[in-house]
N, CA and C atoms of all chains as a GROMACS GRO file, in nm:
protein
  630
    1UNK      N    1  11.829  15.494   8.910
    1UNK     CA    2  11.769  15.363   8.882
    1UNK      C    3  11.683  15.369   8.756
    2UNK      N    4  11.706  15.290   8.658
    2UNK     CA    5  11.628  15.290   8.534
    2UNK      C    6  11.500  15.212   8.557
    3UNK      N    7  11.409  15.227   8.460
    3UNK     CA    8  11.281  15.155   8.470
    3UNK      C    9  11.303  15.005   8.474
    4UNK      N   10  11.397  14.965   8.397
    4UNK     CA   11  11.426  14.822   8.389
    4UNK      C   12  11.472  14.765   8.524
    5UNK      N   13  11.562  14.844   8.589
    5UNK     CA   14  11.613  14.802   8.720
    5UNK      C   15  11.502  14.795   8.824
    6UNK      N   16  11.413  14.897   8.812
    6UNK     CA   17  11.300  14.904   8.905
    6UNK      C   18  11.215  14.778   8.896
    7UNK      N   19  11.189  14.741   8.768
    7UNK     CA   20  11.107  14.623   8.743
    7UNK      C   21  11.173  14.500   8.806
    8UNK      N   22  11.303  14.493   8.783
    8UNK     CA   23  11.378  14.376   8.833
    8UNK      C   24  11.367  14.372   8.987
    9UNK      N   25  11.380  14.490   9.046
    9UNK     CA   26  11.375  14.500   9.193
    9UNK      C   27  11.238  14.455   9.245
   10UNK      N   28  11.134  14.506   9.175
   10UNK     CA   29  10.998  14.471   9.219
   10UNK      C   30  10.973  14.320   9.207
   11UNK      N   31  11.029  14.267   9.099
   11UNK     CA   32  11.005  14.124   9.077
   11UNK      C   33  11.086  14.039   9.175
   12UNK      N   34  11.204  14.090   9.212
   12UNK     CA   35  11.293  14.012   9.298
   12UNK      C   36  11.245  14.005   9.442
   13UNK      N   37  11.187  14.117   9.486
   13UNK     CA   38  11.153  14.123   9.630
   13UNK      C   39  11.055  14.010   9.671
   14UNK      N   40  10.942  13.997   9.601
   14UNK     CA   41  10.852  13.888   9.643
   14UNK      C   42  10.914  13.750   9.625
   15UNK      N   43  10.992  13.737   9.516
   15UNK     CA   44  11.056  13.608   9.491
   15UNK      C   45  11.149  13.573   9.607
   16UNK      N   46  11.223  13.676   9.651
   16UNK     CA   47  11.317  13.655   9.762
   16UNK      C   48  11.244  13.612   9.888
   17UNK      N   49  11.132  13.678   9.914
   17UNK     CA   50  11.054  13.645  10.034
   17UNK      C   51  11.001  13.501  10.026
   18UNK      N   52  10.950  13.467   9.905
   18UNK     CA   53  10.895  13.333   9.886
   18UNK      C   54  11.004  13.229   9.907
   19UNK      N   55  11.123  13.259   9.852
   19UNK     CA   56  11.236  13.165   9.866
   19UNK      C   57  11.273  13.148  10.012
   20UNK      N   58  11.275  13.261  10.085
   20UNK     CA   59  11.310  13.256  10.228
   20UNK      C   60  11.208  13.170  10.304
   21UNK      N   61  11.079  13.188  10.266
   21UNK     CA   62  10.974  13.111  10.332
   21UNK      C   63  10.990  12.962  10.304
   22UNK      N   64  11.021  12.930  10.176
   22UNK     CA   65  11.041  12.789  10.139
   22UNK      C   66  11.160  12.731  10.215
   23UNK      N   67  11.268  12.811  10.221
   23UNK     CA   68  11.389  12.765  10.289
   23UNK      C   69  11.361  12.740  10.436
   24UNK      N   70  11.284  12.832  10.498
   24UNK     CA   71  11.253  12.818  10.641
   24UNK      C   72  11.169  12.693  10.664
   25UNK      N   73  11.071  12.669  10.578
   25UNK     CA   74  10.986  12.551  10.591
   25UNK      C   75  11.069  12.424  10.574
   26UNK      N   76  11.157  12.428  10.473
   26UNK     CA   77  11.241  12.312  10.447
   26UNK      C   78  11.332  12.284  10.567
   27UNK      N   79  11.386  12.392  10.626
   27UNK     CA   80  11.476  12.376  10.741
   27UNK      C   81  11.401  12.312  10.857
   28UNK      N   82  11.278  12.357  10.880
   28UNK     CA   83  11.198  12.301  10.990
   28UNK      C   84  11.165  12.155  10.961
   29UNK      N   85  11.124  12.130  10.834
   29UNK     CA   86  11.086  11.994  10.795
   29UNK      C   87  11.204  11.899  10.808
   30UNK      N   88  11.325  11.949  10.779
   30UNK     CA   89  11.444  11.865  10.788
   30UNK      C   90  11.487  11.845  10.933
   31UNK      N   91  11.480  11.955  11.010
   31UNK     CA   92  11.532  11.951  11.146
   31UNK      C   93  11.444  11.865  11.236
   32UNK      N   94  11.313  11.875  11.220
   32UNK     CA   95  11.223  11.804  11.311
   32UNK      C   96  11.236  11.651  11.299
   33UNK      N   97  11.228  11.595  11.176
   33UNK     CA   98  11.241  11.449  11.171
   33UNK      C   99  11.378  11.399  11.217
   34UNK      N  100  11.487  11.476  11.187
   34UNK     CA  101  11.619  11.426  11.225
   34UNK      C  102  11.634  11.423  11.377
   35UNK      N  103  11.572  11.521  11.445
   35UNK     CA  104  11.582  11.523  11.591
   35UNK      C  105  11.491  11.417  11.653
   36UNK      N  106  11.383  11.385  11.581
   36UNK     CA  107  11.283  11.292  11.634
   36UNK      C  108  11.307  11.149  11.584
   37UNK      N  109  11.397  11.137  11.484
   37UNK     CA  110  11.413  11.006  11.417
   37UNK      C  111  11.448  10.897  11.517
   38UNK      N  112  11.393  10.782  11.493
   38UNK     CA  113  11.418  10.667  11.580
   38UNK      C  114  11.513  10.571  11.512
   39UNK      N  115  11.565  10.477  11.590
   39UNK     CA  116  11.652  10.375  11.534
   39UNK      C  117  11.575  10.284  11.440
   40UNK      N  118  11.646  10.236  11.340
   40UNK     CA  119  11.590  10.136  11.250
   40UNK      C  120  11.550  10.013  11.334
   41UNK      N  121  11.432   9.953  11.311
   41UNK     CA  122  11.388   9.841  11.396
   41UNK      C  123  11.488   9.724  11.400
   42UNK      N  124  11.553   9.696  11.287
   42UNK     CA  125  11.652   9.587  11.283
   42UNK      C  126  11.772   9.621  11.372
   43UNK      N  127  11.812   9.748  11.370
   43UNK     CA  128  11.924   9.793  11.454
   43UNK      C  129  11.884   9.784  11.602
   44UNK      N  130  11.765   9.833  11.634
   44UNK     CA  131  11.717   9.831  11.773
   44UNK      C  132  11.711   9.686  11.824
   45UNK      N  133  11.666   9.594  11.737
   45UNK     CA  134  11.652   9.454  11.778
   45UNK      C  135  11.788   9.390  11.803
   46UNK      N  136  11.885   9.414  11.713
   46UNK     CA  137  12.020   9.357  11.728
   46UNK      C  138  12.088   9.411  11.853
   47UNK      N  139  12.063   9.536  11.882
   47UNK     CA  140  12.118   9.601  12.002
   47UNK      C  141  12.059   9.539  12.128
   48UNK      N  142  11.925   9.526  12.128
   48UNK     CA  143  11.856   9.472  12.245
   48UNK      C  144  11.894   9.326  12.267
   49UNK      N  145  11.920   9.252  12.158
   49UNK     CA  146  11.956   9.110  12.169
   49UNK      C  147  12.102   9.091  12.210
   50UNK      N  148  12.179   9.201  12.217
   50UNK     CA  149  12.318   9.191  12.259
   50UNK      C  150  12.410   9.138  12.151
   51UNK      N  151  12.364   9.137  12.025
   51UNK     CA  152  12.449   9.090  11.915
   51UNK      C  153  12.552   9.196  11.878
   52UNK      N  154  12.512   9.322  11.894
   52UNK     CA  155  12.603   9.432  11.866
   52UNK      C  156  12.606   9.525  11.988
   53UNK      N  157  12.713   9.601  11.998
   53UNK     CA  158  12.726   9.691  12.112
   53UNK      C  159  12.819   9.807  12.082
   54UNK      N  160  12.837   9.892  12.182
   54UNK     CA  161  12.918  10.014  12.167
   54UNK      C  162  13.064   9.985  12.202
   55UNK      N  163  13.153  10.032  12.116
   55UNK     CA  164  13.297  10.020  12.139
   55UNK      C  165  13.351  10.150  12.198
   56UNK      N  166  13.466  10.145  12.269
   56UNK     CA  167  13.521  10.269  12.326
   56UNK      C  168  13.562  10.372  12.220
   57UNK      N  169  13.581  10.329  12.095
   57UNK     CA  170  13.627  10.422  11.991
   57UNK      C  171  13.513  10.500  11.924
   58UNK      N  172  13.389  10.481  11.972
   58UNK     CA  173  13.276  10.557  11.917
   58UNK      C  174  13.202  10.488  11.804
   59UNK      N  175  13.239  10.362  11.776
   59UNK     CA  176  13.172  10.288  11.668
   59UNK      C  177  13.105  10.163  11.725
   60UNK      N  178  13.016  10.106  11.644
   60UNK     CA  179  12.948   9.983  11.684
   60UNK      C  180  13.036   9.863  11.653
   61UNK      N  181  13.025   9.759  11.735
   61UNK     CA  182  13.102   9.638  11.711
   61UNK      C  183  13.015   9.516  11.737
   62UNK      N  184  13.071   9.400  11.704
   62UNK     CA  185  12.997   9.274  11.716
   62UNK      C  186  13.038   9.202  11.845
   63UNK      N  187  12.942   9.182  11.933
   63UNK     CA  188  12.969   9.109  12.056
   63UNK      C  189  12.971   8.959  12.029
   64UNK      N  190  12.905   8.915  11.920
   64UNK     CA  191  12.909   8.776  11.876
   64UNK      C  192  12.914   8.776  11.723
   65UNK      N  193  12.944   8.661  11.664
   65UNK     CA  194  12.956   8.655  11.517
   65UNK      C  195  12.824   8.700  11.453
   66UNK      N  196  12.830   8.802  11.366
   66UNK     CA  197  12.706   8.858  11.312
   66UNK      C  198  12.657   8.785  11.186
   67UNK      N  199  12.529   8.796  11.160
   67UNK     CA  200  12.473   8.750  11.032
   67UNK      C  201  12.513   8.854  10.927
   68UNK      N  202  12.513   8.817  10.799
   68UNK     CA  203  12.549   8.916  10.695
   68UNK      C  204  12.462   9.041  10.702
   69UNK      N  205  12.336   9.026  10.737
   69UNK     CA  206  12.245   9.142  10.744
   69UNK      C  207  12.288   9.237  10.855
   70UNK      N  208  12.323   9.180  10.971
   70UNK     CA  209  12.366   9.264  11.083
   70UNK      C  210  12.500   9.329  11.053
   71UNK      N  211  12.589   9.255  10.986
   71UNK     CA  212  12.720   9.310  10.950
   71UNK      C  213  12.702   9.433  10.859
   72UNK      N  214  12.613   9.420  10.761
   72UNK     CA  215  12.588   9.529  10.666
   72UNK      C  216  12.526   9.649  10.738
   73UNK      N  217  12.435   9.621  10.829
   73UNK     CA  218  12.367   9.726  10.905
   73UNK      C  219  12.468   9.806  10.988
   74UNK      N  220  12.558   9.735  11.056
   74UNK     CA  221  12.658   9.800  11.141
   74UNK      C  222  12.757   9.879  11.056
   75UNK      N  223  12.797   9.823  10.942
   75UNK     CA  224  12.891   9.895  10.854
   75UNK      C  225  12.829  10.026  10.806
   76UNK      N  226  12.702  10.021  10.770
   76UNK     CA  227  12.632  10.140  10.723
   76UNK      C  228  12.624  10.246  10.833
   77UNK      N  229  12.589  10.203  10.955
   77UNK     CA  230  12.578  10.297  11.067
   77UNK      C  231  12.716  10.356  11.101
   78UNK      N  232  12.819  10.272  11.095
   78UNK     CA  233  12.953  10.322  11.129
   78UNK      C  234  13.004  10.421  11.025
   79UNK      N  235  12.967  10.402  10.899
   79UNK     CA  236  13.005  10.499  10.794
   79UNK      C  237  12.935  10.632  10.823
   80UNK      N  238  12.807  10.626  10.859
   80UNK     CA  239  12.732  10.749  10.891
   80UNK      C  240  12.790  10.816  11.015
   81UNK      N  241  12.827  10.734  11.115
   81UNK     CA  242  12.888  10.791  11.236
   81UNK      C  243  13.019  10.861  11.202
   82UNK      N  244  13.100  10.795  11.119
   82UNK     CA  245  13.229  10.854  11.085
   82UNK      C  246  13.211  10.988  11.013
   83UNK      N  247  13.110  10.995  10.926
   83UNK     CA  248  13.083  11.121  10.854
   83UNK      C  249  13.044  11.230  10.954
   84UNK      N  250  12.960  11.194  11.052
   84UNK     CA  251  12.917  11.290  11.154
   84UNK      C  252  13.035  11.333  11.241
   85UNK      N  253  13.119  11.237  11.281
   85UNK     CA  254  13.237  11.270  11.364
   85UNK      C  255  13.332  11.361  11.287
   86UNK      N  256  13.351  11.331  11.158
   86UNK     CA  257  13.444  11.409  11.075
   86UNK      C  258  13.397  11.554  11.067
   87UNK      N  259  13.267  11.572  11.046
   87UNK     CA  260  13.212  11.708  11.035
   87UNK      C  261  13.231  11.784  11.166
   88UNK      N  262  13.200  11.719  11.278
   88UNK     CA  263  13.212  11.786  11.410
   88UNK      C  264  13.359  11.807  11.448
   89UNK      N  265  13.445  11.714  11.409
   89UNK     CA  266  13.588  11.729  11.440
   89UNK      C  267  13.643  11.853  11.370
   90UNK      N  268  13.603  11.873  11.245
   90UNK     CA  269  13.649  11.991  11.171
   90UNK      C  270  13.596  12.118  11.237
   91UNK      N  271  13.469  12.115  11.279
   91UNK     CA  272  13.407  12.233  11.340
   91UNK      C  273  13.469  12.266  11.475
   92UNK      N  274  13.520  12.165  11.547
   92UNK     CA  275  13.574  12.189  11.681
   92UNK      C  276  13.727  12.189  11.683
   93UNK      N  277  13.789  12.175  11.568
   93UNK     CA  278  13.935  12.177  11.562
   93UNK      C  279  13.999  12.059  11.633
   94UNK      N  280  13.937  11.942  11.620
   94UNK     CA  281  13.994  11.822  11.680
   94UNK      C  282  14.012  11.717  11.571
   95UNK      N  283  14.068  11.602  11.609
   95UNK     CA  284  14.082  11.495  11.510
   95UNK      C  285  13.956  11.409  11.514
   96UNK      N  286  13.932  11.334  11.407
   96UNK     CA  287  13.816  11.245  11.400
   96UNK      C  288  13.823  11.144  11.516
   97UNK      N  289  13.943  11.093  11.543
   97UNK     CA  290  13.961  10.994  11.650
   97UNK      C  291  13.926  11.053  11.786
   98UNK      N  292  13.968  11.177  11.810
   98UNK     CA  293  13.939  11.242  11.938
   98UNK      C  294  13.789  11.262  11.955
   99UNK      N  295  13.723  11.308  11.848
   99UNK     CA  296  13.579  11.333  11.859
   99UNK      C  297  13.503  11.201  11.872
  100UNK      N  298  13.546  11.100  11.796
  100UNK     CA  299  13.480  10.969  11.802
  100UNK      C  300  13.498  10.907  11.941
  101UNK      N  301  13.617  10.921  11.996
  101UNK     CA  302  13.644  10.865  12.129
  101UNK      C  303  13.556  10.932  12.235
  102UNK      N  304  13.545  11.064  12.230
  102UNK     CA  305  13.461  11.137  12.325
  102UNK      C  306  13.315  11.093  12.311
  103UNK      N  307  13.271  11.073  12.187
  103UNK     CA  308  13.134  11.024  12.164
  103UNK      C  309  13.119  10.884  12.221
  104UNK      N  310  13.222  10.800  12.203
  104UNK     CA  311  13.219  10.664  12.256
  104UNK      C  312  13.202  10.662  12.407
  105UNK      N  313  13.270  10.754  12.477
  105UNK     CA  314  13.255  10.766  12.623
  105UNK      C  315  13.107  10.787  12.657
  106UNK      N  316  13.042  10.877  12.581
  106UNK     CA  317  12.902  10.909  12.606
  106UNK      C  318  12.810  10.794  12.566
  107UNK      N  319  12.840  10.731  12.452
  107UNK     CA  320  12.754  10.623  12.403
  107UNK      C  321  12.757  10.503  12.497
  108UNK      N  322  12.872  10.474  12.555
  108UNK     CA  323  12.881  10.364  12.652
  108UNK      C  324  12.805  10.402  12.780
  109UNK      N  325  12.821  10.528  12.820
  109UNK     CA  326  12.748  10.575  12.940
  109UNK      C  327  12.597  10.569  12.918
  110UNK      N  328  12.553  10.587  12.791
  110UNK     CA  329  12.410  10.588  12.759
  110UNK      C  330  12.350  10.449  12.740
  111UNK      N  331  12.433  10.344  12.739
  111UNK     CA  332  12.377  10.209  12.716
  111UNK      C  333  12.277  10.175  12.826
  112UNK      N  334  12.175  10.099  12.786
  112UNK     CA  335  12.069  10.060  12.880
  112UNK      C  336  12.102   9.922  12.938
  113UNK      N  337  12.054   9.890  13.056
  113UNK     CA  338  12.079   9.756  13.113
  113UNK      C  339  12.039   9.646  13.014
  114UNK      N  340  12.128   9.548  12.997
  114UNK     CA  341  12.105   9.440  12.901
  114UNK      C  342  12.180   9.459  12.771
  115UNK      N  343  12.217   9.585  12.739
  115UNK     CA  344  12.290   9.611  12.614
  115UNK      C  345  12.439   9.581  12.635
  116UNK      N  346  12.508   9.555  12.523
  116UNK     CA  347  12.650   9.520  12.528
  116UNK      C  348  12.737   9.643  12.503
  117UNK      N  349  12.854   9.642  12.568
  117UNK     CA  350  12.955   9.744  12.540
  117UNK      C  351  13.092   9.681  12.560
  118UNK      N  352  13.192   9.741  12.497
  118UNK     CA  353  13.327   9.687  12.507
  118UNK      C  354  13.406   9.766  12.611
  119UNK      N  355  13.469   9.692  12.702
  119UNK     CA  356  13.553   9.754  12.805
  119UNK      C  357  13.687   9.794  12.742
  120UNK      N  358  13.766   9.884  12.808
  120UNK     CA  359  13.894   9.925  12.749
  120UNK      C  360  13.987   9.807  12.721
  121UNK      N  361  13.972   9.695  12.795
  121UNK     CA  362  14.061   9.579  12.772
  121UNK      C  363  14.011   9.488  12.659
  122UNK      N  364  13.900   9.525  12.594
  122UNK     CA  365  13.852   9.448  12.479
  122UNK      C  366  13.740   9.350  12.510
  123UNK      N  367  13.713   9.328  12.638
  123UNK     CA  368  13.605   9.234  12.673
  123UNK      C  369  13.469   9.296  12.643
  124UNK      N  370  13.375   9.212  12.598
  124UNK     CA  371  13.238   9.260  12.578
  124UNK      C  372  13.161   9.235  12.708
  125UNK      N  373  13.108   9.341  12.764
  125UNK     CA  374  13.035   9.332  12.891
  125UNK      C  375  12.889   9.368  12.868
  126UNK      N  376  12.803   9.317  12.956
  126UNK     CA  377  12.661   9.351  12.950
  126UNK      C  378  12.635   9.459  13.054
  127UNK      N  379  12.574   9.564  13.010
  127UNK     CA  380  12.545   9.675  13.100
  127UNK      C  381  12.443   9.630  13.205
  128UNK      N  382  12.471   9.663  13.330
  128UNK     CA  383  12.373   9.639  13.437
  128UNK      C  384  12.344   9.773  13.504
  129UNK      N  385  12.296   9.768  13.624
  129UNK     CA  386  12.259   9.893  13.693
  129UNK      C  387  12.378   9.979  13.732
  130UNK      N  388  12.499   9.917  13.743
  130UNK     CA  389  12.615   9.993  13.789
  130UNK      C  390  12.679  10.069  13.672
  131UNK      N  391  12.764  10.170  13.703
  131UNK     CA  392  12.828  10.246  13.594
  131UNK      C  393  12.914  10.154  13.507
  132UNK      N  394  12.921  10.180  13.376
  132UNK     CA  395  12.999  10.092  13.287
  132UNK      C  396  13.150  10.110  13.307
  133UNK      N  397  13.228  10.007  13.266
  133UNK     CA  398  13.374  10.014  13.273
  133UNK      C  399  13.420  10.092  13.150
  134UNK      N  400  13.477  10.211  13.174
  134UNK     CA  401  13.517  10.296  13.062
  134UNK      C  402  13.664  10.333  13.073
  135UNK      N  403  13.718  10.388  12.965
  135UNK     CA  404  13.855  10.436  12.962
  135UNK      C  405  13.873  10.544  13.068
  136UNK      N  406  13.995  10.549  13.129
  136UNK     CA  407  14.022  10.646  13.236
  136UNK      C  408  14.012  10.790  13.186
  137UNK      N  409  14.026  10.811  13.056
  137UNK     CA  410  14.019  10.948  13.002
  137UNK      C  411  13.876  10.998  12.983
  138UNK      N  412  13.778  10.911  13.000
  138UNK     CA  413  13.639  10.954  12.981
  138UNK      C  414  13.597  11.050  13.091
  139UNK      N  415  13.517  11.155  13.056
  139UNK     CA  416  13.476  11.251  13.158
  139UNK      C  417  13.382  11.190  13.262
  140UNK      N  418  20.914  12.752  15.876
  140UNK     CA  419  20.922  12.720  15.734
  140UNK      C  420  20.831  12.602  15.702
  141UNK      N  421  20.831  12.509  15.796
  141UNK     CA  422  20.752  12.387  15.776
  141UNK      C  423  20.603  12.412  15.797
  142UNK      N  424  20.571  12.495  15.895
  142UNK     CA  425  20.431  12.518  15.932
  142UNK      C  426  20.348  12.579  15.818
  143UNK      N  427  20.395  12.688  15.752
  143UNK     CA  428  20.312  12.745  15.644
  143UNK      C  429  20.289  12.644  15.530
  144UNK      N  430  20.395  12.559  15.503
  144UNK     CA  431  20.381  12.459  15.397
  144UNK      C  432  20.265  12.363  15.428
  145UNK      N  433  20.261  12.317  15.556
  145UNK     CA  434  20.156  12.222  15.597
  145UNK      C  435  20.018  12.288  15.583
  146UNK      N  436  20.012  12.416  15.621
  146UNK     CA  437  19.884  12.488  15.614
  146UNK      C  438  19.837  12.498  15.470
  147UNK      N  439  19.934  12.528  15.382
  147UNK     CA  440  19.899  12.539  15.240
  147UNK      C  441  19.850  12.406  15.187
  148UNK      N  442  19.920  12.297  15.229
  148UNK     CA  443  19.882  12.164  15.183
  148UNK      C  444  19.741  12.131  15.234
  149UNK      N  445  19.717  12.167  15.361
  149UNK     CA  446  19.585  12.138  15.420
  149UNK      C  447  19.474  12.209  15.342
  150UNK      N  448  19.508  12.337  15.309
  150UNK     CA  449  19.409  12.418  15.236
  150UNK      C  450  19.381  12.354  15.099
  151UNK      N  451  19.490  12.306  15.036
  151UNK     CA  452  19.475  12.244  14.904
  151UNK      C  453  19.387  12.119  14.914
  152UNK      N  454  19.410  12.042  15.021
  152UNK     CA  455  19.331  11.918  15.040
  152UNK      C  456  19.184  11.953  15.059
  153UNK      N  457  19.159  12.058  15.140
  153UNK     CA  458  19.020  12.100  15.166
  153UNK      C  459  18.952  12.142  15.036
  154UNK      N  460  19.027  12.220  14.956
  154UNK     CA  461  18.971  12.268  14.828
  154UNK      C  462  18.939  12.149  14.738
  155UNK      N  463  19.033  12.053  14.732
  155UNK     CA  464  19.012  11.935  14.649
  155UNK      C  465  18.890  11.856  14.698
  156UNK      N  466  18.879  11.844  14.829
  156UNK     CA  467  18.764  11.772  14.889
  156UNK      C  468  18.633  11.838  14.852
  157UNK      N  469  18.635  11.970  14.857
  157UNK     CA  470  18.513  12.046  14.823
  157UNK      C  471  18.475  12.022  14.676
  158UNK      N  472  18.578  12.023  14.591
  158UNK     CA  473  18.553  12.004  14.447
  158UNK      C  474  18.491  11.867  14.423
  159UNK      N  475  18.546  11.766  14.494
  159UNK     CA  476  18.492  11.629  14.479
  159UNK      C  477  18.347  11.626  14.526
  160UNK      N  478  18.320  11.693  14.638
  160UNK     CA  479  18.183  11.697  14.693
  160UNK      C  480  18.087  11.761  14.593
  161UNK      N  481  18.130  11.876  14.535
  161UNK     CA  482  18.045  11.948  14.438
  161UNK      C  483  18.021  11.859  14.317
  162UNK      N  484  18.129  11.793  14.274
  162UNK     CA  485  18.119  11.703  14.159
  162UNK      C  486  18.020  11.591  14.185
  163UNK      N  487  18.027  11.534  14.306
  163UNK     CA  488  17.937  11.424  14.343
  163UNK      C  489  17.792  11.473  14.346
  164UNK      N  490  17.774  11.594  14.401
  164UNK     CA  491  17.639  11.652  14.407
  164UNK      C  492  17.583  11.673  14.266
  165UNK      N  493  17.670  11.724  14.178
  165UNK     CA  494  17.628  11.748  14.040
  165UNK      C  495  17.587  11.616  13.974
  166UNK      N  496  17.664  11.510  14.003
  166UNK     CA  497  17.635  11.379  13.946
  166UNK      C  498  17.499  11.327  13.992
  167UNK      N  499  17.475  11.334  14.124
  167UNK     CA  500  17.346  11.285  14.176
  167UNK      C  501  17.233  11.367  14.116
  168UNK      N  502  17.258  11.498  14.097
  168UNK     CA  503  17.156  11.586  14.035
  168UNK      C  504  17.120  11.536  13.897
  169UNK      N  505  17.222  11.500  13.820
  169UNK     CA  506  17.200  11.451  13.682
  169UNK      C  507  17.116  11.325  13.684
  170UNK      N  508  17.150  11.232  13.772
  170UNK     CA  509  17.080  11.103  13.778
  170UNK      C  510  16.935  11.128  13.817
  171UNK      N  511  16.912  11.218  13.911
  171UNK     CA  512  16.775  11.244  13.957
  171UNK      C  513  16.688  11.301  13.846
  172UNK      N  514  16.746  11.383  13.760
  172UNK     CA  515  16.668  11.442  13.651
  172UNK      C  516  16.632  11.336  13.548
  173UNK      N  517  16.727  11.247  13.520
  173UNK     CA  518  16.704  11.149  13.415
  173UNK      C  519  16.604  11.040  13.456
  174UNK      N  520  16.603  11.002  13.582
  174UNK     CA  521  16.517  10.891  13.625
  174UNK      C  522  16.367  10.919  13.604
  175UNK      N  523  16.312  11.033  13.646
  175UNK     CA  524  16.166  11.048  13.630
  175UNK      C  525  16.125  11.096  13.491
  176UNK      N  526  16.219  11.096  13.395
  176UNK     CA  527  16.190  11.149  13.262
  176UNK      C  528  16.074  11.077  13.193
  177UNK      N  529  16.074  10.945  13.196
  177UNK     CA  530  15.971  10.869  13.125
  177UNK      C  531  15.831  10.884  13.187
  178UNK      N  532  15.817  10.860  13.319
  178UNK     CA  533  15.681  10.873  13.376
  178UNK      C  534  15.619  11.011  13.354
  179UNK      N  535  15.700  11.116  13.358
  179UNK     CA  536  15.647  11.252  13.337
  179UNK      C  537  15.587  11.262  13.197
  180UNK      N  538  15.655  11.206  13.098
  180UNK     CA  539  15.608  11.213  12.960
  180UNK      C  540  15.471  11.144  12.947
  181UNK      N  541  15.454  11.029  13.008
  181UNK     CA  542  15.329  10.952  13.002
  181UNK      C  543  15.217  11.034  13.067
  182UNK      N  544  15.244  11.091  13.183
  182UNK     CA  545  15.142  11.170  13.253
  182UNK      C  546  15.094  11.285  13.167
  183UNK      N  547  15.186  11.351  13.097
  183UNK     CA  548  15.150  11.464  13.012
  183UNK      C  549  15.056  11.419  12.901
  184UNK      N  550  15.088  11.302  12.841
  184UNK     CA  551  15.003  11.251  12.733
  184UNK      C  552  14.861  11.228  12.782
  185UNK      N  553  14.845  11.169  12.899
  185UNK     CA  554  14.712  11.142  12.954
  185UNK      C  555  14.639  11.274  12.979
  186UNK      N  556  14.712  11.372  13.033
  186UNK     CA  557  14.649  11.501  13.062
  186UNK      C  558  14.599  11.569  12.936
  187UNK      N  559  14.678  11.565  12.830
  187UNK     CA  560  14.639  11.631  12.705
  187UNK      C  561  14.514  11.562  12.651
  188UNK      N  562  14.513  11.431  12.654
  188UNK     CA  563  14.400  11.358  12.600
  188UNK      C  564  14.272  11.388  12.679
  189UNK      N  565  14.286  11.388  12.812
  189UNK     CA  566  14.170  11.412  12.897
  189UNK      C  567  14.116  11.553  12.875
  190UNK      N  568  14.209  11.647  12.858
  190UNK     CA  569  14.170  11.786  12.836
  190UNK      C  570  14.089  11.798  12.706
  191UNK      N  571  14.133  11.728  12.602
  191UNK     CA  572  14.063  11.730  12.472
  191UNK      C  573  13.924  11.668  12.488
  192UNK      N  574  13.918  11.555  12.558
  192UNK     CA  575  13.790  11.484  12.576
  192UNK      C  576  13.692  11.574  12.652
  193UNK      N  577  13.740  11.641  12.754
  193UNK     CA  578  13.652  11.729  12.832
  193UNK      C  579  13.602  11.846  12.747
  194UNK      N  580  13.689  11.896  12.660
  194UNK     CA  581  13.651  12.010  12.575
  194UNK      C  582  13.545  11.968  12.473
  195UNK      N  583  13.556  11.845  12.421
  195UNK     CA  584  13.465  11.800  12.315
  195UNK      C  585  13.336  11.739  12.369
  196UNK      N  586  13.329  11.716  12.500
  196UNK     CA  587  13.218  11.640  12.558
  196UNK      C  588  13.080  11.700  12.526
  197UNK      N  589  13.068  11.830  12.539
  197UNK     CA  590  12.939  11.896  12.512
  197UNK      C  591  12.897  11.880  12.366
  198UNK      N  592  12.993  11.897  12.274
  198UNK     CA  593  12.965  11.883  12.131
  198UNK      C  594  12.925  11.739  12.098
  199UNK      N  595  12.993  11.644  12.161
  199UNK     CA  596  12.962  11.502  12.135
  199UNK      C  597  12.820  11.469  12.181
  200UNK      N  598  12.782  11.520  12.298
  200UNK     CA  599  12.647  11.496  12.352
  200UNK      C  600  12.541  11.553  12.256
  201UNK      N  601  12.569  11.673  12.205
  201UNK     CA  602  12.475  11.739  12.114
  201UNK      C  603  12.460  11.657  11.985
  202UNK      N  604  12.572  11.611  11.932
  202UNK     CA  605  12.570  11.532  11.807
  202UNK      C  606  12.486  11.405  11.825
  203UNK      N  607  12.506  11.337  11.938
  203UNK     CA  608  12.434  11.211  11.964
  203UNK      C  609  12.283  11.239  11.975
  204UNK      N  610  12.251  11.349  12.044
  204UNK     CA  611  12.111  11.385  12.064
  204UNK      C  612  12.043  11.419  11.930
  205UNK      N  613  12.114  11.491  11.844
  205UNK     CA  614  12.054  11.539  11.719
  205UNK      C  615  12.055  11.435  11.608
  206UNK      N  616  12.129  11.327  11.625
  206UNK     CA  617  12.134  11.222  11.522
  206UNK      C  618  12.104  11.086  11.583
  207UNK      N  619  11.997  11.082  11.662
  207UNK     CA  620  11.968  10.962  11.742
  207UNK      C  621  11.949  10.836  11.656
  208UNK      N  622  11.915  10.853  11.526
  208UNK     CA  623  11.891  10.735  11.443
  208UNK      C  624  12.019  10.656  11.413
  209UNK      N  625  12.137  10.718  11.425
  209UNK     CA  626  12.261  10.644  11.396
  209UNK      C  627  12.336  10.607  11.523
  210UNK      N  628  12.284  10.649  11.639
  210UNK     CA  629  12.353  10.618  11.766
  210UNK      C  630  12.273  10.523  11.855
   0.00000   0.00000   0.00000
């Protein structure tokens, strides 16, 4: 090892540690808000009002004719959902449709009383205390 | 002279009857295989889909939990 290499090594080690520390902090900072993040208030309101609801295919749909603002909000959320489904589908060796459908089964099961969801026959139903009407393939 | 001839004819008739019976059995066998062909195919499709959904269920739950702002 030459003197020059030694210098480089000495300089690199603390830099590497500092970078690792920054990366770890960044990872924590990113992970915590994403896990804790709440729904956008406009989205939460449209959901609670029954204007939008969960479809069996894993995407949001309109239970009644939407305002342009609600339409834009749902389109944006559905694009983000599709990106998330695509990433997980690749990781699990499934198709985007299969992963989205499985998520839809869960999202309909997770609806709260008063929220809207679409039955397999296309009807928009309001969730009550009883289990929701879901596709026969849902777990 | 006449008796052996009749016996041979009888034997031939029996053999022919058996052949017809076997042929008829083979025919019914063919029909039975073809009839349930469609429903079996549909059942398989449902099973494959359900199997996939069950396999992905845990991953889907995790995704929804970790990205609660879009779900």
